[in-house]
N, C-alpha and C positions, 0 to 999 in steps of 0.2 A: 405676414401681409399678402405677399404676390398672390402664393399659396390659398390663401384663404377668398380673393376675391376671384382665383377661378373656381375654386367649388363652388362658391353661391351664384355661379353663371352659368354650372351645370344644370340641365333640364331636369336633373334626375336629384336636384337639390331640395328643392321646396317638397315634391312628393315625401320622403324621405322625412324632410324637418315637419311637413305636418302628421305626418304618420309616428314621429316619435312623439310631438306634442301630445295628440289624444292618447297614446299610451301612456304617458307622464301623467295625464291628467287623469286616468284610470288608476292607477298606481298610487296616485294620491288619496285619492275615494278609496279604494281597497288595497291596503297594503299584499294581501296574500293574491292580486292580480298575476302574475306571472307563477303563481305555483301549477304543478301537475302531477297527477298520480293515478293511478291505474285501478279501475273500479269492474270485476268482473271479468278481466280481462283485457278489456280497451282505455286510452286513455281520456281524462277528461281533465277540464280545467279553459281559465277564457281563454286563454290564447288558444290552445287547440279549437274552443267555442268556434272563433273567429276564422279560422282559415277550414275549418270545417263550413259552417255555415254562410261564407262569403264566397264561396266556391261558385255559387251558380252567377252570379254578380261577376267576378272573376274572366269568365268564360264567356258569357257577354259581350265584356270589355274587349275581348280578343276582336271579335265580330264587328263591334263599335266601333273601334280606333281604325278599322280597314276603312269602313264605309268614309265615318265622319274624312279621314284624309285624302278620298279620291272623289268624293261631290260633295266638299264642304257640309254635307247636310245630316242629318242622325236618322237612326232607324226607331221610330219611337211604337213600331210593331213587338218589338221584341218578345214583351212581357205577355201579348196576346199568344205568341206563336208558340211560346213555352206551354201554354194553357192548352192549346188547340193538341200541340205533340202528343201533350201527355193523356188527353182525353181520347186520340185516334188509336193509342197505343195498348190502353186498357180495354178500351170496346173491342178491342180484333184479340187483347188476351184473354178479354172474360166470357165475347160474342154476344152483338147487338142485343138489348134490352138484360142484360142480365145484368144485376147491380153489386153483386159481392159474387167471390168463387175463390176457390182455394185450388183446383186443377184449371188449366188452361185449355182452350178452346184449338190453339197453333202453339207452335213451338216457342218459347221466349225468343229466339234469336229475329226469328217473323216478325213477332209484334215492335221489336226494338227496331228492326230496320224499317218495319213501315212507317215508324213512328219518325226515323230520322229523314225518308223520302218525304213524308207529308212537311216537314220542314222547311226543307231543300224549296219544294215547291212555292212553299211561301217566300223563299229567300229569291227563287227566282222572277217569281211574279213582280216582287219591288224592283229586282233588280229591270226588268223589263221596261216597266213603265218610268225610271227613272234614266237609265243608261240609251234606250233605242226613243221613248217618246218624251224624253227631255221633260218629267215633270218634277216640279221641286222637290225632294227627298220628303219633308216632313208633311205634304200635300200626300204623295203618292203613299206613305206609310200606313197615313192615318186613314186609308180602305181597311186592311187586315188589324191594325190600333181595333178598329170597331166592330169588325166584324166577325176577323177568330175566335172570341169567344163564343159567339152565339154559334159558329159552326161546329164548336168542341161541343156544345152544348146537345147539339142535334146527335151530333154522331154517339153520343152518352145516353140517346132518349130522355134529357131533360131531369139526369140524376148524377149524380155520386158514384161513382164505378169503382169499387175495391178489390184489389189484386189480396188476395191474403195467399200467395204465394212464395213462400221463403225468402228463394234465388233472387226472385224480383226485387226484397227490402235490402237488397247488397248494396247497388250501385248505391243511393243514397245515407245507405247505416256504414255496416261494419259488414266484413267477412269473416265467418267461424276462421279464428287463430289468428288476427292480424289486431295487432291492438289501433291501428292510425284508422282514421275516417277514408274510407272508400274515395268518396268526392274528393278527395285530397290528389290522390292517386290520377282521379280522372283529368281534374285541373292542370296537373303537370303533364301528362301526355297531351292533351289539347294544347298547351300552349308552347311545348316544345317542339312539336309536329311543325306548329302553323311558323313557329319564327325560324323552324330547319328551312322551311319552303320558302320565307323569304329572303334567308339569309344566302341559302344556296342556290336559289335563282335569281332572276334579275327581276322578278314580280314587286318583290319591296320596290326599287328604284323607280319600275313601271306606275307603280300607285304614286309615289309620291310627284311623279311627273306630271302625271293628269289630275292631280288634287291644286298643284300649283298652277300651271296654267293649260286646259285639254285643247284648247286650237292650236298651240307650240307641240302639245306632244302629238297629235293627229298630224301635224304637219313634218314632224321629225321622223314621223313611220309607223307610230303606236295605234294600237287599235282603243282606242278610248273609249268606247262606248262596251264593249265586249272583256275590259281591264275593270271599267266599273260593275257589271253585271256579275263577273267572279265575286267581288269583294261583295255584291248582296248575296250572293250562293253562299260564300262562308259564312257569313251574319245569319244565316238563314240557320245554317246547318248547328251553325254554334248555340241559336236560341235553342234547337232541339234538343241537344246533347244536355245544355240546363236541364231542359224541362222534364229530362228523363231524371235526371238525378233529384230534382224538385219534389216528383211525382213518385219516384223509390223511398222518398223521406219517410210521406203520409201513407205508401202503396194504397196509393187510391188518385184517381183525374177527379179534382175540385176544379173546374172550370172557372170558378170565380175567383179563386183566391192565387191557385200559381201563377207567380210570374204576376202580380199585381205591383205596381209601382215601380218593376226592377227596369224599366226601358229609363226612368229618370237615374238610379243608379247606375247605370253603365252609362250613362252620358256623362253624367260626373265624375264618374273612374277614369275617364278617359280625357275629361277636362282636368283634373285632380294629377294627374299623370302628367301636366305639362305639354300637352297636345292641344294644338290651336284647331277651333272651333270651326273655324276658316279654310280649316283643310291643307294639302302638301304632305311635310315635313310630321312624320311621327314617331312616338316612342314606346313600343308594348310596352317595356317594361315598366315604363312610368304610369303606363292605364292596367296591370298587374297590380304595381301597389298603391293605386288609389285607391280599385275595385276593395282592396283588403281595407283600407283608411276607411271606406265608406261603411263594412260592418263594424268596423271598432266605432265608428261615429256611432253607428245604430247601438251598439253593446251600451256606448257612454249615456246617450238619450235616455235608453230604459233602465240605466241604471238612477241618471236622476229624476224618475217619476215622471217621464214624457211618455204618453202611450203612442200605440205604434201609429194611431189616426192623425196624430199633431207631430209625427217624423217628418213627412214629407216637408214643412212649411219648413223645417228647418235645414234640410237639404235642398231645398228649391232658394232659400237665401244665398245660402253657399255657390250655389250655380250662377244666381246673379253677380255675386262678387266676382266670379272667376270670368265670367264671359266679360263684365265691365272691363277687368284689367286686362284684361286679349285685347278690347277694343283699339281699332286704329287711332283715334279720334283723342280715347285717355293717355294713349301712349305716345302721340301728339303731345298732349299737355304737360304730359310729365317733363319731356324732352323741352320744350320751351319754356316751363319752370326754371327746370336745370341751367340753361343756359344765360337767363336771365340774373340767376344766383352767381354764376359764375362771372357775366360783366360786369355785376355790382362787387363783389369781390375782388376784381382786377382795380375797379375804379377806387376802392377804397384803400387798395395797395400804394395808388398812385399817389394820392392825397397823402399818405403816411408818409410815402418815400421824399414829398414835397417840402 
């Protein structure tokens, strides 16, 4: 009983429990849910699809976790930054005004680096507004949430730009001879690098210190604004990587649809991971589990006949429930009820003893 109580108090218990619940619902609905087979040399199956299509959300969740932890706010521009990265990369690869190409105007690596630098510039812009000008995170990131897609359209000359160059398709699909989707490898690399960076340096501790009490962290000698700026920079980079993966899947830059509603998914992934949206302590593993749980929920909703336009409503309800459960007032209410219940039980026992 004691071990079970300890297990339920673990921060990863709720994320794991929710993922298992979603998977069980899918298993009941489709008995072949866990079946995996190879077709044309690549792996196919619902689980593979969840791991593959959930990669962008998982990458975004890495950056979003750091932003939430350090600033007690969310970056709502990540979906739009994904779109801008895709547009910038495809525009450079194809050449301005060209809407479809099979040969590249510049080397592939140059286009990819340009997109990532563009994403980092977006992260730096958000970080400057939040860390240096002390603008509330949601208000600061609202600027690029609104403008980034429009900038992407301008870069692509108000058209969808197609890159029909085979190696560009590898990042979001499959490398020839490898049955595992490339996006899964990219996600593993991103998560591993960030977690190693946080574990092997004091950055993880610094982020939590600033998130818990920025003034106290500054008094103790930490440069709070620089740490906050770095987190937004990393978040922008993560959005850029996710944007390249999403663009590679469809080998094009579709400014209106790439990263659409992904800001909600990334925030929900952080919340489902057991992380407080009020900042401070965080658990990156929980956010990754939360990201794939989101994708599993999306698969479940689509299997139930709920359209992609209606799915965000269900996700929004889940966010409301999680935020409410984490609210100090709600926790105080539960503790008060628990205390009253204990008092009543003690009084009952005294009466029975008398």
